LUMFIMAR-37699 format. One record per residue (C-alpha): residue number from 0; residue in three letters; y, z, x. Coordinates in steps of 0.05 Angstrom, whole numbers, padded with zeros to 5 digits. Each point is the difference from the previous one (the first is absolute). Example, Ala and Ser with C-alpha at 12.3 -4.5 7.8 and 13.67 -1.06 7.14 Angstrom:
+-----+------+--------+--------+--------+
: seq : type :     yy :     zz :     xx :
+-----+------+--------+--------+--------+
:   0 :  ala : -00090 :  00156 :  00246 :
:   1 :  ser :  00069 : -00013 :  00027 :
+-----+------+--------+--------+--------+
This chain:
+-----+------+--------+--------+--------+
: seq : type :     yy :     zz :     xx :
+-----+------+--------+--------+--------+
:   0 :  met :  00000 :  00000 :  00000 :
:   1 :  val :  00068 : -00019 :  00026 :
:   2 :  leu :  00045 :  00061 :  00003 :
:   3 :  pro :  00076 :  00002 :  00000 :
:   4 :  ile :  00032 :  00009 :  00068 :
:   5 :  tyr :  00051 :  00056 :  00004 :
:   6 :  ala :  00069 : -00025 :  00020 :
:   7 :  phe :  00050 :  00024 :  00051 :
:   8 :  gly :  00035 :  00062 : -00025 :
:   9 :  his : -00061 :  00029 : -00035 :
:  10 :  pro : -00009 :  00073 :  00024 :
:  11 :  ile : -00076 : -00010 :  00012 :
:  12 :  leu :  00017 : -00045 :  00059 :
:  13 :  lys :  00033 :  00058 :  00036 :
:  14 :  lys : -00059 :  00049 : -00007 :
:  15 :  val : -00048 :  00015 :  00056 :
:  16 :  gly : -00070 : -00018 : -00023 :
:  17 :  glu : -00055 :  00052 : -00002 :
:  18 :  asp : -00071 : -00007 :  00026 :
:  19 :  ile : -00054 : -00008 : -00053 :
:  20 :  asn : -00071 :  00027 :  00001 :
:  21 :  thr : -00068 : -00029 : -00017 :
:  22 :  asp :  00004 :  00021 : -00072 :
:  23 :  tyr :  00063 : -00041 : -00013 :
:  24 :  glu : -00016 : -00032 : -00066 :
:  25 :  gly :  00004 : -00076 : -00007 :
:  26 :  leu :  00010 : -00016 :  00074 :
:  27 :  ser : -00040 : -00064 : -00003 :
:  28 :  asp :  00038 : -00026 : -00061 :
:  29 :  leu :  00066 :  00021 :  00032 :
:  30 :  leu : -00016 : -00040 :  00063 :
:  31 :  asp : -00022 : -00061 : -00041 :
:  32 :  asn :  00065 :  00003 : -00040 :
:  33 :  met :  00041 :  00008 :  00063 :
:  34 :  trp : -00032 : -00062 :  00032 :
:  35 :  glu :  00010 : -00040 : -00063 :
:  36 :  thr :  00073 :  00023 : -00006 :
:  37 :  met :  00015 : -00015 :  00073 :
:  38 :  tyr : -00029 : -00071 : -00004 :
:  39 :  his :  00034 : -00014 : -00067 :
:  40 :  ala :  00067 :  00018 :  00033 :
:  41 :  asp : -00016 : -00042 :  00062 :
:  42 :  gly :  00000 :  00061 :  00045 :
:  43 :  val : -00035 :  00015 :  00066 :
:  44 :  gly :  00002 :  00075 : -00011 :
:  45 :  leu :  00008 :  00051 : -00056 :
:  46 :  ala :  00005 :  00075 :  00000 :
:  47 :  ala : -00018 :  00048 : -00056 :
:  48 :  pro :  00072 :  00025 : -00009 :
:  49 :  gln :  00019 : -00072 : -00018 :
:  50 :  ile : -00044 :  00006 : -00061 :
:  51 :  gly :  00023 :  00070 : -00018 :
:  52 :  arg : -00051 :  00043 :  00038 :
:  53 :  ala :  00024 :  00049 :  00053 :
:  54 :  ile : -00066 : -00003 :  00039 :
:  55 :  arg : -00017 : -00024 :  00070 :
:  56 :  ile : -00032 : -00067 : -00016 :
:  57 :  phe :  00023 : -00069 :  00021 :
:  58 :  leu : -00030 : -00069 :  00006 :
:  59 :  val :  00011 : -00052 :  00054 :
:  60 :  asp : -00023 : -00073 :  00000 :
:  61 :  thr :  00028 : -00040 :  00059 :
:  62 :  val : -00059 : -00048 : -00001 :
:  63 :  gln :  00040 : -00043 : -00049 :
:  64 :  thr :  00058 : -00006 :  00050 :
:  65 :  met : -00042 : -00027 :  00057 :
:  66 :  lys : -00003 : -00072 :  00020 :
:  67 :  glu : -00062 : -00040 : -00018 :
:  68 :  gly : -00055 :  00018 :  00048 :
:  69 :  glu :  00033 :  00066 :  00020 :
:  70 :  glu : -00016 :  00039 : -00064 :
:  71 :  asp : -00045 :  00047 :  00040 :
:  72 :  lys :  00063 :  00028 :  00034 :
:  73 :  gly :  00024 :  00027 : -00066 :
:  74 :  ile : -00023 :  00063 : -00036 :
:  75 :  lys : -00016 :  00016 : -00072 :
:  76 :  ile : -00006 :  00075 : -00007 :
:  77 :  ala :  00012 :  00055 : -00051 :
:  78 :  phe :  00028 :  00061 :  00037 :
:  79 :  ile : -00014 :  00066 : -00035 :
:  80 :  asn :  00030 :  00066 :  00026 :
:  81 :  ala :  00032 : -00039 :  00056 :
:  82 :  his :  00035 :  00036 :  00057 :
:  83 :  ile :  00032 : -00033 :  00060 :
:  84 :  val : -00023 :  00030 :  00066 :
:  85 :  asp :  00043 : -00041 :  00047 :
:  86 :  glu :  00050 : -00057 :  00003 :
:  87 :  ser :  00011 : -00033 :  00067 :
:  88 :  gly :  00021 : -00063 :  00036 :
:  89 :  glu :  00064 : -00039 :  00003 :
:  90 :  pro :  00039 :  00001 : -00066 :
:  91 :  trp :  00008 : -00069 : -00031 :
:  92 :  ser :  00040 : -00026 : -00058 :
:  93 :  tyr : -00027 : -00038 : -00059 :
:  94 :  glu :  00029 : -00018 : -00068 :
:  95 :  glu : -00033 :  00044 : -00052 :
:  96 :  gly :  00001 :  00000 : -00075 :
:  97 :  cys : -00029 :  00045 : -00054 :
:  98 :  leu : -00029 : -00009 : -00069 :
:  99 :  ser :  00041 :  00061 : -00023 :
: 100 :  ile :  00064 : -00033 :  00027 :
: 101 :  pro : -00007 : -00072 : -00023 :
: 102 :  asn :  00042 : -00056 :  00029 :
: 103 :  ile :  00026 :  00042 :  00058 :
: 104 :  arg : -00024 : -00009 :  00072 :
: 105 :  gly :  00024 :  00030 :  00065 :
: 106 :  glu : -00015 :  00007 :  00074 :
: 107 :  val : -00038 :  00064 :  00015 :
: 108 :  ser : -00019 :  00024 :  00070 :
: 109 :  arg : -00068 :  00034 :  00007 :
: 110 :  pro : -00046 :  00017 :  00058 :
: 111 :  glu : -00052 : -00054 :  00014 :
: 112 :  ser : -00060 :  00045 : -00007 :
: 113 :  val : -00024 :  00054 : -00048 :
: 114 :  thr : -00060 :  00046 :  00001 :
: 115 :  ile : -00019 :  00026 : -00068 :
: 116 :  thr : -00055 :  00043 : -00032 :
: 117 :  trp : -00024 : -00010 : -00071 :
: 118 :  val : -00061 :  00002 : -00044 :
: 119 :  asp : -00029 : -00062 : -00032 :
: 120 :  glu : -00024 : -00010 : -00071 :
: 121 :  asn : -00066 :  00033 :  00019 :
: 122 :  trp :  00037 :  00061 :  00029 :
: 123 :  lys : -00021 : -00019 :  00070 :
: 124 :  glu :  00052 :  00023 :  00052 :
: 125 :  gln :  00033 : -00056 :  00039 :
: 126 :  lys :  00046 : -00003 :  00060 :
: 127 :  glu :  00027 : -00063 :  00030 :
: 128 :  thr :  00058 : -00029 :  00039 :
: 129 :  phe :  00034 : -00062 : -00028 :
: 130 :  lys :  00051 : -00046 :  00033 :
: 131 :  gly :  00050 : -00054 : -00020 :
: 132 :  ile :  00007 : -00020 : -00072 :
: 133 :  asn : -00059 :  00044 : -00021 :
: 134 :  ala :  00035 :  00060 :  00029 :
: 135 :  arg :  00066 : -00019 : -00033 :
: 136 :  val : -00029 : -00006 : -00070 :
: 137 :  ile : -00037 :  00066 :  00009 :
: 138 :  gln :  00065 :  00034 :  00024 :
: 139 :  his :  00039 : -00029 : -00059 :
: 140 :  glu : -00052 :  00024 : -00051 :
: 141 :  tyr : -00008 :  00066 :  00035 :
: 142 :  asp :  00075 :  00011 : -00007 :
: 143 :  his : -00010 : -00005 : -00075 :
: 144 :  ile : -00050 :  00058 : -00001 :
: 145 :  glu :  00050 :  00040 :  00041 :
: 146 :  gly :  00056 : -00014 : -00050 :
: 147 :  his :  00038 : -00051 :  00043 :
: 148 :  leu :  00022 : -00071 : -00014 :
: 149 :  phe :  00013 : -00056 :  00049 :
: 150 :  thr :  00073 : -00004 : -00021 :
: 151 :  glu :  00011 :  00068 :  00033 :
: 152 :  lys : -00017 : -00032 :  00067 :
: 153 :  leu :  00051 : -00057 : -00006 :
: 154 :  lys :  00063 : -00003 :  00042 :
: 155 :  pro :  00062 :  00030 : -00034 :
: 156 :  leu :  00034 : -00068 : -00011 :
: 157 :  lys : -00063 : -00028 : -00034 :
: 158 :  lys : -00004 :  00062 : -00044 :
: 159 :  lys :  00072 : -00011 : -00021 :
: 160 :  leu : -00013 : -00073 : -00014 :
: 161 :  ile : -00059 :  00014 : -00046 :
: 162 :  ser :  00029 :  00061 : -00036 :
: 163 :  arg :  00019 : -00039 : -00063 :
: 164 :  lys : -00067 : -00034 : -00004 :
: 165 :  leu : -00034 :  00068 :  00006 :
: 166 :  glu :  00043 :  00027 : -00057 :
: 167 :  ala : -00019 : -00061 : -00042 :
: 168 :  ile : -00074 :  00014 :  00012 :
: 169 :  lys :  00009 :  00072 : -00022 :
: 170 :  lys :  00029 : -00025 : -00065 :
: 171 :  gly : -00055 : -00051 : -00011 :
: 172 :  asn :  00046 : -00059 :  00013 :
: 173 :  val : -00050 : -00041 :  00041 :
: 174 :  lys : -00041 : -00062 : -00014 :
: 175 :  ile : -00072 :  00009 :  00023 :
: 176 :  his : -00067 : -00029 : -00022 :
: 177 :  tyr : -00037 :  00066 : -00004 :
: 178 :  arg :  00009 :  00062 : -00043 :
: 179 :  met :  00044 :  00055 :  00026 :
: 180 :  lys :  00017 :  00070 : -00022 :
: 181 :  phe :  00073 :  00018 :  00011 :
: 182 :  pro :  00031 :  00069 :  00006 :
: 183 :  lys :  00028 :  00029 : -00064 :
+-----+------+--------+--------+--------+
């Protein structure tokens, strides 16, 4: 089921997500709905706060961004109870966007490498280091479960330039092809 994506300005996007435990009801359905919602909105990542849940779950699918023949360099992972252990390497800038902040993009600098722990859908503990675009998408989605948005990392001039667009999104004045839930 495609769920509405919570828009910029909604308080849930500023909450730090909580770990869940093995008796979390409906996890499999939630993950299925999140994947469906992400693909419907043409995203490469989606975090639980973006669908109104203040829990530590996010999805990443960078396989779809890879050139033909290089799909094996991408990842498709559901991160549950994720916690970053380390970020390292030379920071690099890349233009990011966000399903909760439609039609706005901006250059964000992030370290080139991230080491993260999480549990998978079978509650098996995982720990891995990711680099490049995989690391970037993980860091972006991880920010969501920490209550941060990519717009907070933009340079002051860019923030000023997009301030009216952000206010329009808060009010629901945005054209987008997927359902959104706007702040009251």
